[in-house]
N, C-alpha and C positions, 0 to 999 in steps of 0.2 A: 510525280500521283502517287508512287508506293511508297516512298519516305513517309509522306505526310497520314498517313494509315497505318490501324493499330488492330492486329492479331489474335497479342496473348487477349484469351477470358478476365482475366481477372486485372486488367489496364480498362477492359468494357468494361468491366461489372462497375471499379470506380465512377467514374465515367457519370455511367448513366447512375448509379447509388448521390451521385452528387446532385444533378439536375432534378431528380428528388428531392431529393432534403432540400432545397429552397423553394423551392416549389416555380421550376422556372417555365416562362411560358416555351412552348412548342412548337413548328409549326410543320405541319404535314403540308410535299406541295403535292398536288397527284398530275399524276403523268400522265400526258397527252390531255389537259385542261387549263386551265388559269383559275380555280379553284384554290387555294391554300384556305385551309384548316387549322384555327388556333387552339391549341387543346395544354395537356398535363401530364404526368412521368406520377400515375398514381400504386405500382407498384411495381419493384424488378425483383419475380417472380425465380433465382434460380438453380431452387429443384425441377422446377416443371418448364424451365428456356425458353420463358413467357416474360414480355411487358405489356403489363395494363397499362393502358393510356382515359382520360375520362371522352367520353363519346362523344362524337361533335351535336352541336346548336343546330338541329335542323334534322327531317327524316331522313330528305330527300341528300342530303352532303353522307349518310352513313352509308345510308346503299353505294352511293361512288364507292366510298372506304373499300364497301366490303362486297364491288365488283372485280375483283380477283385482281388488278391494274399496277394494286401496292402502292408503295407515297414513296416522296420521299423526307426526313423526316429531320428538323434542320436546328436547334439549337445555339444558343449563346453562353456559350460557364465560362466566367470570368475572361471576355474577350475575347476566350477563343471557339471556332465553327467546329461546334459538331455533328455531324450527319452520315447518317445512312439509308439504303433503302429497305423497305421493309417486305416488301417479298408483301404472300396473303396476309387482310385485314380479319378477324372473326368478334361478331359482335358476343359480350359477353356482361355478366352482373359483378360489382366492387361497393361490398358493402351495400348489398339490397339497392344498389345504381345502378344504370345502363353507364359501359365501358365497352371499352373496343382493348382485345388481347392481337400481340401476335409476336411474333420468335424475337428472341435472344436475338442480338447483330455475328455475326461469324470477326463485324469486320465494321471497323467503324472511320472516318474521316477526322483526323483532326489539321487543324489548321489558326496556326494564328496567325493575326492578319500582316505582321509583324515578316509572314513566311508566304502572303497569297502572289502565289504561279501563277503563271499570264502563259495564256498558249496560243497560238496564232491560229486568224480566225483563214477560212477557206476565201483563198482569193479568185475561187467560180462564180461565188455568193457573198456576193460582198453584203457586208449589215450597213448602215449610213445611222453615222449619227448631230444629229443638228446641229447647230452652233447658233444662238441668236447674233447677230451683227449686233455691234455696239451704237451703230448710227441706225439710220433709215431706213434702209439695202433689206433684198432677201434674206435673209438665217445662212447659214453658211452646210453645205453640204459639206459633211463627210468623213472617210468610211472608216471601220478598227480596225490596224492591223494586228493586234492584239490586245486579249479580255480579260482580266480574273475578276478576285471579287474584290480586289482594293482599287482597282482603275484601269482604269484602258492605256491604249498608244493609237491618236487617229489621225487620219491622214488628210490631207486634199493638195490638187493640186492650179488651183486660180491663182496665191498673192494674199489671201485676204486672212487668215492665221493669224499671223504674222509669227515672229519667233521668241518672242518678248518669254521670258519665265515670273514665275512669282503672284501672279494676276486666277482668278480665279473669273473659272464663265462658266454664268449661271441656267441654271434648268434650261437643261442639253436634252436631249429628245433622245436613246438609244432605242431605236428598232429592228430587233430582238425578232428574227423571226419565228412565226405559232406563238409569239407570246402582248401580255400587258405591252407599251410602253413603258422603260425608267427611265422616268426627267429628275437629271441629279445635275448639283452644281460640280462643278473640277478644274482641280486645282491641277495647274502649267508646274510640274517640275524640271523638265528639261525638254530644248528641243533642236530639232536638228533638219540643217536643210541638203537633201539626198535627189543626184541628176540622176532620174528612170535613163535606159537606154534609151529609150523616143526624142533626147535632148535637153529635157526638159524639167522642168525643179518644182519636188516636192516638199509640202511643210508637211513639218508629220513632229509631232508635241506627245509627250509621257504624260496622264496627269493620272489624278490621287482623286477620289468619291471621293466629297466633303458631307456629310450630315448623310448618308444612302439608308433611306428608313427599310424599318430593319421584314417587311413584305417586302420590297425591290429587293432590297440582298436576298434573301430566299429563292427567289426566279434566277437572281443573276445567278446565284453558285449553283441551281439543277442549269442552270443556261451551257455556264463553264460545264461543265462534268459530262452533260450531253457530247459537247462535241469535244471532251481528253478522252472520251470512248471511241467514241466515231473516230478520231485519227491514227486512237494505238489496233482499232478490228480492221482499218484499214493496211497497216505492217502489216 
C-alpha cells in the first residue's frame, strides 16, 4: 500500500482541488455500516486545513456521519481511485447552506487501475464467490484466493470451473463478510491446475472485474483496505 500513498501536502491539495474543480462525485463509505453517501467537494481550505463537502440528503445520514466513526472518502479522477479515511465529520454552513467539514488528510491513496494490488484472503475464514452454472446444475461455489479493486482469483476442487481463459462469467456473487453482496461479471484472464497436499487438484482462475458499478467498487475498495490493514497489524 505504501507505494500508492501520497504524503506531500502539495500533491494532496492538487488532487482534492482537481476533484472540486471538476465537480466529481464523491462516495463517503460509512465505517461499520452498509450506507454509502454520494457527495461532492465544495471547498478546499488550505489556510484552515479543512475540506468542505455537500451535506447528505437526509438528517439521519448526516447524524450517522457525525457520530464520530468517520468515513472512507472515495472518488475517481481520470480513472484513478483517490481515497482516504476522513476522521471526525462536523456540520457547518457553506454559502448559507448546510455542509460537512472534515480535516484535510495527511495522506491519501492513489490507485491507478493498472496498479490495483491484490491482497491474499485469510485461509481460516474463506470468502465465497458463487459462479452461475452454464447448465441447469446448481451454481458453482468457489472461494477467493486473493482480491483487489481490479479483480479476484477464485478456486474450487470440484472440477466444474474449467480451465478456459478469455470467457466471461456473468452475474458472479462475492459474499463479502459484513457487507452487501457484490454482483459482477468476471473475465477469466489466466488459469492454473494446482495439486493440493491431499492429492486433489484445484482449479484456480485469475479474473478481472467487468463494468463494476461505482457503488460496488467503493465497497470493494473498503473491504480490500480493511483486509490489508488487518494483515499489517498482525505482522
